[in-house]
N, C-alpha and C positions, 0 to 999 in steps of 0.2 A: 504494500500500500504506500502510495506517495502522499506526502502532506504538503500543504502550502507553507512556504518558508518566508520569513521576513528578511532573510539574507540569501544571496545566491548560493547554489550548491557548490561544494568544493570541486566536484566532478559532475558535469552535466549527464543526466540520464542518456544512455545510448553511446556515450564516449568510448567505453570499453568494448561493447558488443559491435561497434561499427566495423571492426575488423576481426580477423581470426585471433585466437589466443596465441600470443607470440612465443617463439622459442628464444631462450635467453642464454647467452654465453657466460660462463663463470671461469675464474682463474683455474689454471692447471688443466685446461682442456675439458672441463665439464660443460655439458649442455643440458639445460632445463627445457624439456619439450612436452607437449600434450601427450597423454597416454594413448597408445595404439592398441588395437585388438590383440596383436601378437604379444603384448606385455602381460597378458592375463595370468599365465602360468607363474611367472616370476613374482607378480604382485600377490597372488594367492600364497605362494611359498613364503613370502616375507612374513605373513601373518601366522606362520607356523613357528617362527622364531620366538623363543620364550621371552626375550626382552620386549620385542614389539607387542606380543600378546599381553604382557604385564601392563605396559603403559598405555596401550590403545585397546580399550575394551570393545569398541565397535569393530567387528571383524567379518570379512566375507566367508561364507561357508563353502563356496564352490566357484569354479571358473565362470559358470553362468551368472552367478551373483556379481562377480568381478566385472563382467561385461555390463551389467546393470549399473554398477557404480560408475564405470567409464561413461555411460550414457548420461548419468546424473551430473558428472563433471562437465560434460559438453553443454548440457542445459543450464547449469549454474553460470557458465561463462556467458551464454546467450542472454540470461536473465540478470546478469551482473550481480550475482550473489556470492560467487566463489570461483576459484580456479585451482586446478591441481596439475602439477607437472611431474613427470618422471625425471629424476636426476640421473644423467647418463655420463659415462666416460668410456672412451674406446668402443663405443657402440653398445655397451652393456648397461643395463639398469643397475644403478648403485643405491637408489633411494627414492624418496618421495618428498616433495615440498608443496605446501598448499597455502592459499589465502582463503579465509572464510569470514562469515559475519560481516561482509562488505557493507559499509554505510557510505554511499556516494555523497549524501548531503553533507556529512561531516568530514569525509575523506579519511575514513578509518577502516582498518581491516585487521583481522587476527591471522597469525601464521602458525603452521605446524609442520613437523618433519619427522621422518625416520630414515635410517640408513641400514642397508643389509649388513649382516655380520662380517662378511669378507671385506667390506669397504670401511669399516669403523676404524677410527684412530688415524685416518689419513687426511683429515680436514675437509671431508666431503660436505658435511652438513653446514659448517660455518661459511664455506665458500659459496654454497648454493643459496643460503639465507642472505648473504651479502649481495649476491647478484640480483636476487628477487627484490631486495630492499632498494637497490639503486634504481631499478626499473620502476617499482611501485611509487617511490617517493620522488622520482624524477618524471620521466615520460608519462606515466599513468596518472600522475597528479594527486596521489594520496598525501595526506599530511602526517598521519600517525599509523604505525604498525605496532602491534603488540603480540605477545605470546605468553602462555603460562605453562608451567611444568611442575611436577611434584617437587617439593623441597628435598625429597630423597633421590631425585634423578639428577645426580651431579654432572653427568655427561651433557644433558640438555642445558644445564645452567652454563657450562663452559661454552657450548655452541652459541648461546644467546649473547654472552659477553663478548666473545671473539667477533661476532657479527655486528657489534655496536649497539646492542639492545641493553639499555640500562635497567638495573633492578629497581623497581618502584615500590615493591612491598610484598606482603604475604597475605594471601586470601585463605582464611582459616576453613578447614574441612570443606573445600570447594569442589573436589572431584573424587570419583570412585575409580580405583584401579583394582587389579585382580585380588589384592589383599585387603581391600576396604578403602575407607575414606582417607584422603591425603590433604594436607595443607599444600597450597600452590604458590610458587613464586610468580609474580607478574613482572614482565620485562617490556620495555617499549623503546622504539626508535622513532624519532620525529624528523621531519625534513631538515630542520635547523641543525641536527646532529651531524649532518654531512654524510 
């Protein structure tokens, strides 16, 4: 639902969906690209990883459901409510990065990510998040990007900090993970942060 605003929207409706979801280059030869049907098997396999299953409780049950998710990602771009990219290197899928909860009026969106076990520890997530941030806070016109992670997920905290997302606070008992409720750190990066 769109509301009447007393100020102009940060990003005019239709600005994102006017073109296809972009592919974005990141340092170290990474490419962020929209998901393709041929990625379904590796996407499903990612959610069999114990760490991804622990931190991401919404999980696909089959390749058919993965294809439904990919369709939802395409529609989210068209409706300007979200975007999801495969993070690739050397032609292989290494992880996922996404923007959700897009608010064009205020120019704000949330970010999330995961990396496959074989690619962890190589700086894939911070490089992908930095590339997404440069595009979103620049060409796309967003003013603020935020993300949250469990206070117990130290790897995600390091990713956020390396990508220039400042810690803003702790949201108490804000999310459910596989072992119950967790406090969540809130990080954000705004256009003026550079």
